[in-house]
C-alpha positions as CSV (number, residue, x, y, z in Angstrom):
1,M,-9.1,9.0,9.1
2,I,-6.5,6.6,10.3
3,K,-4.6,7.3,13.5
4,L,-1.0,8.4,13.0
5,S,0.4,5.6,15.3
6,H,-1.6,3.0,13.3
7,A,-0.2,4.5,10.1
8,A,3.3,4.1,11.4
9,N,2.7,0.5,12.3
10,L,1.2,-0.2,8.8
11,A,4.3,1.5,7.3
12,L,6.5,-0.9,9.2
13,G,4.4,-3.9,8.2
14,L,4.4,-2.9,4.5
15,A,8.2,-2.3,4.7
16,C,8.7,-5.9,5.7
17,F,6.0,-7.4,3.3
18,S,6.9,-5.5,0.1
19,P,10.3,-7.1,-0.5
20,I,8.8,-10.5,-0.3
21,L,6.3,-9.7,-3.0
22,L,8.9,-8.2,-5.2
23,F,11.3,-11.1,-4.7
24,F,8.7,-13.7,-5.7
25,G,7.4,-11.5,-8.5
26,F,11.0,-11.0,-9.9
27,F,12.0,-14.7,-9.6
28,A,8.8,-16.0,-11.1
29,R,10.4,-15.1,-14.4
30,Y,13.2,-17.6,-13.8
31,A,11.1,-20.6,-12.9
32,W,11.5,-23.8,-14.9
33,I,8.1,-24.1,-16.6
34,S,6.6,-25.8,-19.6
35,P,5.7,-23.6,-22.6
36,Q,2.0,-24.1,-21.8
37,Q,2.4,-22.4,-18.4
38,I,4.2,-19.3,-19.6
39,P,1.1,-17.1,-19.8
40,T,0.1,-18.1,-16.3
41,Y,3.5,-17.3,-14.9
42,R,3.6,-14.0,-16.7
43,L,0.3,-13.1,-15.1
44,I,1.6,-14.1,-11.6
45,E,4.8,-12.2,-12.1
46,N,3.0,-9.0,-13.2
47,V,0.5,-9.2,-10.3
48,L,3.2,-9.8,-7.7
49,L,5.4,-7.0,-9.1
50,T,2.5,-4.6,-9.2
51,L,1.4,-5.4,-5.7
52,G,5.0,-5.1,-4.5
53,V,5.4,-1.6,-6.1
54,F,2.0,-0.4,-4.7
55,S,2.8,-1.7,-1.3
56,Y,6.2,0.0,-1.3
57,S,4.5,3.3,-2.4
58,I,1.7,3.0,0.2
59,G,4.2,2.1,2.9
60,L,6.4,5.1,2.2
61,W,3.3,7.3,2.1
62,F,2.2,6.0,5.5
63,A,5.7,6.6,6.8
64,G,5.6,10.2,5.7
65,Y,2.0,10.7,6.9
66,S,2.8,9.4,10.4
67,Y,6.2,11.2,10.8
68,S,4.8,13.9,13.1
69,A,3.4,11.4,15.6
70,A,5.9,8.6,15.5
71,P,9.2,9.8,13.9
72,R,11.3,6.8,14.9
73,R,8.9,4.3,13.5
74,A,8.4,6.3,10.3
75,L,12.1,6.6,9.8
76,C,12.7,2.9,10.5
77,A,9.9,2.0,8.0
78,A,11.5,4.3,5.3
79,V,15.0,2.9,5.9
80,V,13.7,-0.7,5.8
81,S,11.8,0.0,2.7
82,L,14.8,1.5,0.9
83,L,17.4,-1.1,2.0
84,P,16.5,-3.7,-0.7
85,L,16.7,-0.9,-3.4
86,F,20.2,0.1,-2.1
87,F,21.2,-3.5,-2.1
88,L,20.1,-4.0,-5.7
89,W,21.9,-0.7,-6.7
90,Y,25.1,-2.0,-5.1
91,L,24.8,-5.3,-7.0
92,Y,24.3,-3.6,-10.3
93,A,27.0,-0.9,-9.7
94,S,29.6,-3.5,-8.8
95,V,29.2,-5.4,-12.1
96,P,31.9,-4.2,-14.5
């Protein structure tokens, strides 16, 4: 078993790492590429998006798992994980 304080640290690390994966995975779709490179970029996009979603899920699970031992770090990890989602919701909600 992993120690609860280590789980809190992993949650913080994944909270900072996940948005980077999702950012590059999302914007890989908008790269200027030749038609021969489309399957490669689709594969890269899908892999990065999948890793980003899994790392978000694992980070939030670690935050919940470690809440009893390190509540401040766990709450910080959860808030940092959810901030990009609230930002995207704000962007989409503000469009008429």
